[in-house]
C-alpha positions in Angstrom: 78.5 -88.3 -73.1 75.0 -86.9 -72.4 72.1 -87.6 -74.7 71.8 -85.1 -77.5 68.1 -84.5 -77.2 68.0 -82.3 -80.4 69.7 -85.1 -82.5 67.3 -87.7 -81.1 64.3 -85.5 -81.8 65.6 -85.0 -85.4 65.8 -88.8 -85.8 62.2 -89.3 -84.7 61.0 -86.4 -86.9 62.9 -87.8 -89.9 61.5 -91.3 -89.3 58.0 -90.0 -89.3 58.5 -87.8 -92.4 60.0 -90.8 -94.3 57.2 -93.1 -93.1 54.5 -90.6 -94.1 56.1 -90.2 -97.5 56.2 -94.0 -97.8 59.9 -93.7 -98.6 61.5 -97.0 -97.5 65.0 -95.8 -98.7 64.9 -92.8 -96.4 63.6 -95.0 -93.6 66.4 -97.5 -94.0 69.0 -94.7 -94.1 68.0 -93.8 -90.5 69.4 -97.2 -89.4 73.1 -98.1 -89.2 74.3 -100.1 -92.2 74.1 -103.3 -90.3 71.0 -102.4 -88.2 68.5 -104.9 -87.0 64.8 -104.7 -86.6 62.8 -107.3 -84.6 59.1 -106.8 -85.6 56.0 -108.4 -84.1 55.0 -111.5 -86.0 57.7 -111.3 -88.6 61.3 -112.4 -89.2 64.2 -110.5 -87.8 65.6 -108.2 -90.5 69.3 -107.4 -90.8 70.8 -104.5 -92.8 69.3 -101.5 -94.6 68.0 -103.3 -97.7 66.0 -105.8 -95.6 64.8 -103.0 -93.3 63.7 -100.9 -96.2 61.8 -103.9 -97.7 60.0 -104.4 -94.4 59.0 -100.8 -94.0 57.7 -100.7 -97.6 55.4 -103.7 -96.9 54.3 -102.3 -93.5 53.6 -98.8 -94.9 51.2 -100.4 -97.4 49.0 -101.6 -94.6 49.4 -99.0 -91.7 48.7 -95.4 -91.2 48.6 -92.8 -88.5 51.6 -94.1 -86.6 52.3 -92.4 -83.3 54.9 -92.9 -80.5 55.1 -91.8 -76.9 58.5 -92.0 -75.4 58.4 -93.3 -71.8 62.2 -93.4 -71.1 65.5 -92.5 -72.6 68.8 -93.7 -71.2 72.3 -93.1 -72.0 74.1 -96.4 -72.6 77.6 -94.8 -72.9 79.9 -94.0 -75.7 77.3 -92.3 -77.8 74.6 -94.9 -77.4 71.0 -94.2 -76.3 68.1 -96.5 -75.5 64.5 -95.3 -76.0 61.5 -97.2 -74.7 57.8 -96.2 -75.3 54.4 -97.0 -76.7 53.1 -96.8 -80.2 49.8 -96.9 -82.1 48.8 -97.1 -85.7 45.7 -97.8 -87.7 45.3 -100.6 -90.3 44.4 -99.1 -93.6 41.9 -101.8 -94.6 39.6 -101.7 -91.5 40.9 -98.7 -89.5 41.5 -101.0 -86.5 43.7 -99.3 -83.9 46.8 -101.4 -83.0 49.0 -100.6 -80.0 52.1 -101.9 -78.3 55.5 -101.1 -76.9 58.8 -100.4 -78.7 62.5 -100.2 -77.8 65.3 -98.9 -79.9 69.0 -98.4 -79.4 70.7 -95.6 -81.3 74.3 -94.7 -82.0 75.5 -91.1 -82.4 77.3 -91.0 -85.8 78.6 -87.7 -87.2 76.2 -85.6 -85.1 73.1 -87.6 -85.9 71.6 -90.7 -84.2 71.1 -93.8 -86.3 69.1 -96.8 -85.1 71.1 -99.9 -84.3 68.4 -102.1 -83.0 64.6 -101.6 -83.2 62.2 -104.0 -81.5 58.5 -103.8 -80.9 55.6 -106.0 -79.8 51.8 -105.7 -80.0 49.4 -105.7 -77.1 47.6 -109.0 -76.9 44.1 -107.4 -76.7 44.5 -105.7 -80.2 
């Protein structure tokens, strides 16, 4: 099954809209029910409630999040992997933070949902 570029673009647009609105419930809904996030310097989070709690806390400290996709690959059976780079600014001191991300998505009912989301920060930040 080829990558549905439109559905993947909608996922990213919806993620940023929910983040900018500081709406952790909308963010968590973009993950599968038993999704997993693996954040830098934090515990692994399992499931939408825990993912929503993480994003609520993160959004209180970060702003101006951007991503640049470097690679998308079909993993088969409606699964896609995206790898890229991110930046954001800390709200308290406006310091720029950058790093790399990876997520795996599953196509569910015409929309992609994030199954696994992992990122790490560059050491020099």
